[in-house]
C-alpha positions as CSV (number, residue, x, y, z in Angstrom):
1,X,50.6,109.0,113.8
2,X,49.3,107.6,110.6
3,X,49.7,109.1,107.1
4,X,45.9,109.8,106.9
5,X,46.1,112.2,109.8
6,X,48.7,114.6,108.2
7,X,48.1,117.3,105.7
8,X,49.6,116.6,102.3
9,X,52.0,119.1,100.7
10,X,50.7,121.7,98.2
11,X,52.3,124.2,95.9
12,X,51.7,128.0,96.0
13,X,48.4,127.5,94.1
14,X,47.2,124.9,96.6
15,X,47.7,122.0,94.2
16,X,49.0,118.7,95.5
17,X,52.7,118.1,94.7
18,X,54.4,114.7,94.2
19,X,55.3,113.4,97.6
20,X,55.7,110.4,99.9
21,X,54.9,109.8,103.6
22,X,58.0,109.3,105.8
23,X,57.0,107.3,108.9
24,X,60.3,108.0,110.6
25,X,59.7,111.8,110.6
26,X,55.9,111.3,110.6
27,X,55.5,113.8,107.8
28,X,55.0,114.1,104.0
29,X,58.1,114.9,102.0
30,X,58.4,116.1,98.4
31,X,59.6,113.7,95.8
32,X,62.9,114.9,94.3
33,X,63.9,113.9,90.7
34,X,67.0,111.7,91.2
35,X,68.2,112.8,87.8
36,X,68.3,116.5,88.8
37,X,71.7,118.1,88.6
38,X,74.2,118.0,91.3
39,X,75.5,121.0,93.2
40,X,79.0,119.5,92.8
41,X,80.7,118.9,89.5
42,X,84.3,117.4,89.6
43,X,86.5,117.0,86.6
44,X,89.8,115.0,86.8
45,X,92.4,113.3,84.6
46,X,93.8,109.9,85.3
47,X,96.5,108.0,83.4
48,X,97.6,104.4,83.5
49,X,101.3,104.5,84.2
50,X,102.0,100.9,83.1
51,X,99.8,99.3,80.4
52,X,98.0,96.2,81.9
53,X,97.7,97.7,85.4
54,X,94.1,98.5,86.6
55,X,93.9,102.0,88.0
56,X,91.0,103.3,90.2
57,X,89.5,106.7,89.7
58,X,89.6,109.0,92.7
59,X,87.3,108.8,95.7
60,X,84.5,111.2,94.7
61,X,80.9,110.7,95.9
62,X,78.6,111.2,93.0
63,X,75.5,110.0,91.1
64,X,77.3,109.3,87.8
65,X,80.7,109.5,86.1
66,X,81.4,110.2,82.5
67,X,84.7,108.8,81.4
68,X,86.3,110.2,78.2
69,X,89.4,108.7,76.5
70,X,92.0,111.4,76.0
71,X,92.2,112.7,72.5
72,X,95.9,112.0,72.2
73,X,95.5,108.3,73.1
74,X,96.8,105.9,70.4
75,X,95.6,102.7,71.9
76,X,92.5,101.5,73.8
77,X,91.3,102.4,77.3
78,X,89.4,99.6,79.1
79,X,86.9,100.6,81.7
80,X,85.3,98.3,84.3
81,X,85.7,96.9,87.8
82,X,88.9,96.2,89.8
83,X,89.7,93.3,87.5
84,X,89.6,95.4,84.3
85,X,92.0,94.2,81.6
86,X,92.2,93.9,77.8
87,X,90.0,90.8,78.1
88,X,87.8,91.7,81.0
89,X,86.1,95.1,80.7
90,X,82.8,96.8,80.6
91,X,83.6,99.3,77.9
92,X,86.5,99.8,75.5
93,X,87.1,103.4,74.5
94,X,89.2,104.8,71.7
95,X,90.4,108.4,71.6
96,X,87.6,110.9,72.3
97,X,85.0,108.2,73.0
98,X,83.0,108.5,76.2
99,X,80.7,106.4,78.4
100,X,78.6,107.4,81.5
101,X,78.3,105.1,84.5
102,X,75.6,105.5,87.1
103,X,77.6,105.0,90.3
104,X,77.7,106.5,93.8
105,X,81.5,106.9,93.9
106,X,84.0,107.4,91.1
107,X,86.4,105.0,92.9
108,X,84.2,102.1,91.8
109,X,85.4,102.6,88.2
110,X,88.8,101.3,87.1
111,X,90.7,102.0,83.9
112,X,93.4,100.1,82.1
113,X,95.3,100.9,78.9
114,X,96.9,99.1,76.0
115,X,99.6,101.8,75.9
116,X,101.5,103.0,79.0
117,X,100.9,106.6,80.0
118,X,97.6,106.9,78.2
119,X,94.4,107.7,80.1
120,X,91.1,109.5,80.5
121,X,89.5,112.7,81.7
122,X,86.3,112.2,83.7
123,X,83.5,114.2,85.1
124,X,81.7,113.2,88.3
125,X,78.3,114.7,89.3
């Protein structure tokens, strides 16, 4: 059937709500704010055992990840892709600095450190 043969969705006061027509299910569906909070919030800590070695964050499905350099770090944390290093990085973080990445899995983010044993805490949602 066509979109013009279906009733549009309305709220309790019979006002139209934001929606889209899904031809697969042959129905209107409400639009959901993609920025809305997640039902799952995961916090972790990750250290770089040997400075100069790229280390992936854990495999966690999410919408975004906030990476925070640990407050006890004395050097820099480099954050980026699998090739992250002290010369190839997206973000350089000093102690207590943070950056949020819009990704669908935390494992897409790698960290590296200028000092062995230093690392980050991170929150995925």
